[in-house]
SERO-4910 file (N, C-alpha, C, O; in steps of 0.05 Angstrom, whole numbers):
BEGIN
 pado doro    nc1    nc2    nc3   cac1   cac2   cac3    cc1    cc2    cc3    oc1    oc2    oc3
  Met    A    332   1383   -967    348   1363   -984    369   1349   -967    380   1329   -976
  Pro    A    376   1358   -943    397   1345   -929    387   1314   -923    403   1295   -919
  Arg    A    362   1312   -922    352   1286   -914    358   1263   -934    363   1240   -927
  Lys    A    357   1270   -961    363   1252   -982    394   1242   -981    402   1219   -985
  Ser    A    410   1263   -975    439   1256   -975    445   1237   -950    462   1219   -950
  Ser    A    432   1244   -929    438   1228   -904    426   1198   -910    437   1178   -902
  Glu    A    404   1198   -922    394   1174   -927    410   1156   -948    412   1132   -946
  Ser    A    419   1170   -969    436   1156   -988    461   1149   -975    471   1127   -979
  Lys    A    473   1165   -959    496   1156   -944    491   1131   -927    507   1112   -927
  Arg    A    468   1131   -911    462   1109   -896    458   1085   -912    465   1063   -903
  Leu    A    446   1086   -935    441   1064   -953    467   1055   -965    470   1031   -969
  Ser    A    485   1073   -972    511   1066   -981    526   1050   -960    536   1029   -966
  Asp    A    527   1060   -933    539   1045   -912    529   1017   -907    544    998   -900
  Leu    A    500   1015   -910    490    989   -907    498    968   -931    503    944   -927
  Glu    A    498    980   -954    509    964   -977    537    956   -972    543    933   -975
  Asp    A    553    972   -964    580    965   -957    583    944   -937    599    926   -939
  Ala    A    565    948   -912    566    928   -894    556    902   -903    567    882   -894
  Phe    A    536    901   -920    526    876   -930    547    864   -945    554    841   -940
  Thr    A    558    877   -964    583    865   -980    604    854   -964    615    833   -971
  Glu    A    611    867   -941    632    856   -921    623    829   -910    637    810   -909
  Ile    A    597    831   -902    585    807   -890    586    781   -909    591    759   -900
  Gln    A    581    787   -935    579    766   -954    608    759   -960    613    736   -966
  Glu    A    628    774   -959    655    765   -962    663    747   -937    676    726   -940
  Asp    A    655    757   -913    663    743   -889    649    713   -890    661    693   -883
  Val    A    624    714   -899    611    687   -902    624    670   -922    625    646   -919
  Ala    A    634    680   -942    649    665   -963    675    651   -952    681    629   -958
  Glu    A    689    667   -935    713    660   -922    707    639   -901    721    619   -899
  Ile    A    686    644   -886    679    622   -867    671    596   -880    678    575   -870
  Lys    A    658    598   -902    652    574   -918    676    560   -928    675    536   -928
  Lys    A    696    572   -935    722    563   -945    733    545   -922    740    522   -924
  Ile    A    735    562   -900    750    551   -875    734    525   -865    746    506   -856
  Leu    A    707    525   -867    693    503   -862    698    477   -878    700    455   -868
  Lys    A    699    483   -903    705    464   -924    731    450   -918    733    426   -918
  Lys    A    751    466   -913    779    457   -907    774    439   -880    782    415   -880
  Ser    A    763    449   -859    764    433   -835    746    410   -834    750    392   -818
  Thr    A    726    407   -849    706    387   -850    712    366   -871    697    347   -874
  Lys    A    736    369   -886    744    347   -907    750    324   -895    766    323   -876
  Pro    A    736    302   -904    742    277   -891    770    269   -891    783    269   -912
  Lys    A    781    262   -868    810    252   -867    811    226   -873    793    210   -868
  Pro    A    834    220   -887    836    191   -894    838    176   -869    855    182   -852
  Ser    A    821    154   -867    819    141   -843    835    114   -848    841    108   -871
  Lys    A    841    100   -827    853     75   -828    834     53   -839    811     52   -830
  Pro    A    841     38   -854    822     17   -862    813      0   -841    829    -12   -826
  Lys    A    787     -4   -840    775    -16   -817    778    -46   -824    777    -54   -847
  Pro    A    781    -62   -801    785    -90   -806    761   -103   -817    738    -98   -810
  Ser    A    766   -122   -837    743   -133   -848    726   -148   -830    736   -163   -812
  Lys    A    701   -146   -832    681   -160   -814    668   -183   -828    646   -192   -822
  Ser    A    683   -192   -848    670   -214   -864    663   -239   -846    643   -252   -850
  Lys    A    682   -245   -825    676   -268   -810    651   -262   -791    639   -282   -782
  Ser    A    645   -239   -785    623   -233   -766    596   -224   -779    576   -223   -766
  Ser    A    598   -218   -804    574   -210   -818    558   -232   -827    569   -254   -833
  Lys    A    532   -229   -829    514   -251   -838    513   -251   -868    506   -231   -880
  Pro    A    519   -276   -881    520   -275   -908    489   -279   -916    472   -284   -899
  Ala    A    485   -276   -942    459   -277   -954    444   -306   -952    420   -309   -948
  Lys    A    462   -326   -954    454   -354   -953    472   -368   -933    495   -360   -930
  Ile    A    463   -391   -920    479   -404   -903    501   -417   -920    523   -419   -910
  Glu    A    496   -427   -943    515   -440   -960    541   -423   -963    562   -434   -969
  Lys    A    541   -398   -960    561   -379   -963    578   -375   -939    599   -362   -941
  Cys    A    570   -388   -915    585   -382   -893    614   -393   -894    619   -415   -905
  Glu    A    633   -377   -884    662   -384   -885    672   -390   -860    694   -400   -858
  Asp    A    655   -385   -838    665   -388   -810    639   -396   -792    617   -388   -799
  Val    A    643   -410   -769    621   -417   -751    609   -392   -740    586   -392   -731
  Ser    A    624   -371   -740    611   -347   -726    591   -334   -745    573   -319   -736
  Gln    A    593   -339   -771    574   -330   -792    548   -348   -790    526   -338   -793
  Val    A    552   -376   -784    528   -392   -781    512   -384   -757    487   -385   -758
  Glu    A    526   -375   -735    513   -367   -713    495   -343   -716    478   -338   -699
  Lys    A    497   -328   -738    483   -304   -744    454   -311   -751    435   -295   -747
  Phe    A    450   -334   -762    425   -342   -770    406   -352   -747    415   -363   -727
  Thr    A    380   -348   -752    361   -357   -730    356   -385   -729    364   -398   -749
  Val    A    346   -396   -710    341   -423   -706    324   -433   -730    329   -453   -742
  Ser    A    301   -417   -735    283   -427   -760    298   -429   -784    295   -449   -798
  Glu    A    315   -410   -791    333   -410   -816    351   -435   -815    353   -448   -835
  Leu    A    363   -442   -792    378   -466   -789    362   -490   -794    371   -507   -810
  Lys    A    338   -493   -781    320   -514   -783    315   -518   -813    316   -540   -823
  Glu    A    308   -496   -826    298   -496   -855    321   -509   -871    317   -527   -887
  Tyr    A    345   -500   -867    369   -509   -882    373   -539   -877    378   -554   -895
  Ile    A    370   -548   -850    375   -576   -842    352   -591   -858    358   -611   -872
  Lys    A    328   -583   -857    307   -599   -871    311   -598   -901    307   -620   -912
  Lys    A    318   -579   -913    324   -575   -941    346   -595   -951    344   -607   -972
  Lys    A    367   -597   -934    388   -614   -940    385   -642   -930    402   -659   -933
  Lys    A    362   -647   -918    356   -674   -908    380   -684   -889    391   -706   -895
  Ile    A    387   -670   -869    407   -676   -852    392   -688   -827    373   -677   -816
  Asp    A    403   -711   -818    390   -729   -796    397   -714   -771    420   -710   -765
  Val    A    376   -706   -755    380   -693   -729    363   -708   -706    359   -697   -684
  Lys    A    355   -735   -713    337   -749   -695    350   -754   -669    337   -753   -648
  Lys    A    377   -759   -670    393   -769   -648    397   -748   -628    405   -754   -606
  Ile    A    392   -722   -635    397   -700   -614    373   -698   -594    351   -691   -602
  Ser    A    379   -702   -571    359   -702   -550    346   -673   -546    322   -669   -547
  Glu    A    365   -654   -540    357   -626   -537    368   -611   -561    391   -611   -569
  Lys    A    349   -599   -572    354   -583   -597    356   -555   -590    335   -541   -590
  His    A    380   -544   -583    384   -515   -578    398   -504   -602    406   -519   -619
  Lys    A    401   -480   -603    413   -465   -626    441   -474   -630    448   -480   -653
  Glu    A    458   -477   -609    484   -488   -613    486   -511   -625    505   -515   -640
  Asp    A    468   -531   -621    467   -554   -634    461   -553   -665    474   -566   -682
  Phe    A    442   -537   -671    438   -532   -699    462   -520   -712    471   -530   -733
  Val    A    472   -500   -700    498   -487   -710    520   -509   -713    533   -508   -734
  Lys    A    525   -526   -698    545   -547   -700    538   -565   -723    555   -572   -739
  Ile    A    514   -573   -725    505   -592   -746    508   -576   -775    519   -588   -794
  Val    A    499   -555   -776    501   -539   -801    529   -533   -807    536   -535   -831
  Trp    A    547   -525   -787    574   -518   -794    588   -545   -801    606   -545   -818
  Lys    A    582   -566   -789    596   -594   -796    588   -599   -824    605   -608   -840
  His    A    562   -595   -831    553   -602   -859    569   -584   -880    579   -594   -900
  Leu    A    571   -558   -874    582   -540   -892    613   -549   -895    622   -551   -917
  Lys    A    627   -553   -875    654   -562   -876    658   -588   -892    677   -590   -909
  Asn    A    642   -607   -888    642   -632   -900    636   -631   -928    648   -645   -944
  Ser    A    614   -614   -935    607   -613   -963    625   -594   -978    625   -596  -1003
  Gly    A    639   -576   -967    656   -556   -979    685   -568   -984    698   -565  -1005
  Asp    A    693   -581   -963    721   -591   -966    719   -621   -972    704   -637   -960
  Ser    A    738   -629   -993    738   -655   -998    759   -669   -981    761   -694   -982
  Ser    A    776   -654   -965    796   -666   -948    784   -678   -924    799   -691   -910
  Gly    A    758   -676   -918    746   -688   -895    753   -676   -871    756   -690   -850
  Ser    A    757   -648   -870    765   -634   -844    743   -637   -823    720   -640   -830
  Glu    A    748   -635   -799    729   -638   -779    719   -611   -769    732   -591   -774
  Ser    A    697   -610   -757    683   -586   -746    704   -574   -729    720   -588   -718
  Glu    A    705   -547   -726    718   -531   -705    706   -530   -680    716   -515   -663
  Ser    A    683   -545   -674    671   -540   -650    682   -556   -629    673   -552   -606
  Gly    A    702   -574   -633    712   -588   -612    697   -612   -606    697   -629   -624
  Ser    A    686   -617   -584    670   -642   -577    642   -640   -587    629   -619   -586
  Asp    A    634   -664   -597    606   -665   -603    592   -681   -585    586   -704   -590
  Ser    A    587   -669   -561    571   -686   -541    543   -686   -547    529   -700   -533
  Ser    A    531   -673   -568    503   -671   -574    495   -697   -591    472   -701   -597
  Gly    A    514   -712   -598    509   -737   -613    504   -731   -642    490   -747   -655
  Ser    A    513   -710   -653    506   -700   -681    527   -714   -698    526   -708   -722
  Asp    A    547   -731   -690    564   -740   -709    557   -765   -720    575   -777   -732
  Ser    A    534   -775   -718    524   -799   -731    514   -792   -757    500   -772   -761
  Asp    A    521   -811   -778    514   -805   -803    493   -825   -814    486   -825   -838
  Ser    A    483   -841   -796    461   -860   -806    436   -846   -812    425   -832   -796
  Gly    A    426   -850   -837    398   -838   -843    402   -811   -855    383   -797   -860
  Ser    A    428   -802   -860    432   -775   -873    435   -779   -903    435   -802   -912
  Ser    A    439   -758   -917    437   -758   -945    466   -769   -953    471   -771   -977
  Gly    A    484   -776   -936    511   -784   -945    530   -762   -948    553   -767   -954
  Ser    A    523   -738   -943    540   -715   -944    560   -713   -922    582   -703   -925
  Glu    A    551   -723   -898    565   -724   -873    582   -750   -874    570   -772   -872
  Ser    A    608   -749   -877    622   -775   -873    645   -770   -853    661   -752   -855
  Asp    A    646   -788   -834    668   -783   -815    689   -803   -821    710   -804   -808
***
């Protein structure tokens, strides 16, 4: 019979050890929850000027217009019937200037000019356009 008592003692010791391990695990989980709590971070600066809007019409800055592909810019120019015949080399920068100028002129009744500086591409001609570009 000494075997049963030693086995029961051993079983009791194992149960006690298991209970202690469970308590330790619970404590560790509490510590981890406290340490992994998201710290209040500084508000990140708004990237509204650098993010791509859903539509070209929603652009508020020339940097947003630059996010669109050449084909999207061409499609917008075609849809708005903007005259681009006088542009000899049609690069993305030229399309961006044209679209941005059109957006600024159609959005502002004050007639503000494009922020692009010089228009060496010849895009400031309004002959043959829909009349939305007026200098």
